[in-house]
Every structure is written in C-alpha cells, then in structure tokens.
N, C-alpha and C positions, 0 to 999 in steps of 0.2 A: 878174311871173309867175302862171302860177295852177296849182292843185292838181291839174289835170285832166291823166287820161292821155291822150294823143295817141291817136286811133281807129283806128291801124293798129297799135298796140303789144300785146303780147298781156297779157291782163287778169291769166292768171294765169304763173307762174314756173316751171320746173322746178327738183326737189328738189334740184338739184348745186347749184344757186346760194346761195351763201351768205346768209343773212336781213339785214337791219337790225341785228343786234342784236349781229352780228361772229361767231356761228356759222355752222359751216363742215360739218355732215354730211358731204360727199364724205371732204373732209379727215381728220376723227375715225375715220370706216370704215377708210378707205387706211393710217392708222398702225396702228389696230387689226391690220389685215392682216398688214402688214407685220411688227409685232413677233411674230405667233403663226407665220409664215413663219421666219425668222428663229430663233428656239427652236424648231421643227419640225427645221430643217435641222441646226442645233448638236446636237438630240438625234440625229437619224438619224445625222449623223457621227461622234459618241462612240459610239452603237450600232454602227457599222460597222465601227470600231475595236475593239470589245470580241469579237467574233466569235474572233478564234482563240483568247482568254484563256478563253472560255465552253466551248467544245471541248476544249480541254486539260482544264478542269476536268469537263468531262461524261464523259472516255473515261479520265479520271486518267491522262494521261500523264506520264510518268517528266521529259520535260526542260520541265514549266510553267513555271517559273521563267524561263526562257529566251525560253518563247513570249512570258511577259509582259513582258520587257524588249526583245524587238522588237518590239512590240506598242506600247510606249510610246516606242520610236525612231521608228517610223513615224509618230506621233502630233505629236510636236515637229519631228521634222525633213522631215515630207515627203516621206519617201524611201521609195516606194512598193515598194521592193523588199526593207524590212524587214517590210513587212507580207506580202507575199507568202511572204516566209521561212520566218512564224510561223505563215501559214496550213497550210503544206505541211507543219511539223513538229507543227502540231496533229491534221492529218488521217494520216498516216503514222504506223503503230504499229511500233515499231520490233521487232525480236525481243529478248528477254528473255536475255541470254548469260550473265548475271552468275548467276543462279539455279542452274542446273545446273553450273558450277565450283564453287559453295559446296556443291552436294550432293553434289560429286564427293569434296571436299577432306574434308569432316564423315566420308564414306564409309572413306577413305582411312586418318583419324585414329584412326577406329572400329577399324580392322583392325589398324592398328598397335599399338594399347591389350590388343585382345583377344590377339594374336598374344605383345605384352610380357607380357602374365597368363600365357599358355601357357608360354612359354620359363622365366618364373622358378616356376611350376610344376613343371615337368620339369625346371629346375635343382635344384629342392629336392627332388625324387622321386630324379632322380640321383645326387646327393649324401647322400642317406641310405642308397641303394643301396651304395653304396661305403662310406660309414661301418658298414654292417652286414656286407659280406663283410668289410672289413678289420678288425673285432672277431670274425666267426666260422671 
C-alpha cells in the first residue's frame, strides 16, 4: 500500500469532517448551540411564568400573594388554567370596597362620640339648672 491519494479522491476535505486527531468541529458547535438553546428556552419559560407576578407587583394588587401561588402552581403542575387565572387576577383591578366602609364606620364613631360629649354636657347643664332652681 502506498501513501498516495487516489487521483479521483478530493484533495481537500470539507470542514465538517473530523480531523485525524479526533477533533470534531461540527459536533462541538452543535453541542454549544444546543446548550445555549436549552438555557434560552428555560429562561424564556421562567420569564413567561413570572409575567402575572410582575404585573401584580407593578400594579400593586391586593391579591398579589394569590397570584404568586397560582403562578407557582402552574409552573410545577403544568396546568395552564392556574397561569391564566393568575394573569386574569393580575390584569383586573377589583374595586376597593373596604376603604369606604372603614370611612363610614370611622365617621359614625366620631359622630357618636360627639353626640355622647354633647349629651353629657347637656346633662350636666340640665343638672346644674335643676340644682339652681331647687335652691332658688
């Protein structure tokens, strides 16, 4: 056997064919691309699941803990209904019903305290008037 190349064989090999030293540039490139794609898809997936939490934090929702729990349930169970529910809760602004009721109750308590103060003053004035009339 001689070390000569056959005249019909290509004299230069393409770059994707592994060299004699065992290196394989195409395999190495594909490995790095697959690792980068898996990491990129993982980051995208986690960012996607964090959208309801970010919206709740940005808008200052009162149900932010519920939204976070629903997003975590969707992440771990792969049930999309939890994620959709968290997104809907994060986007809808519920009316604040507690603050007006607290204002009404504080106003009523102030009114009753003011009436109570007036009635004690009126009662003391009436008692002093009765006391003066009884002596006079």
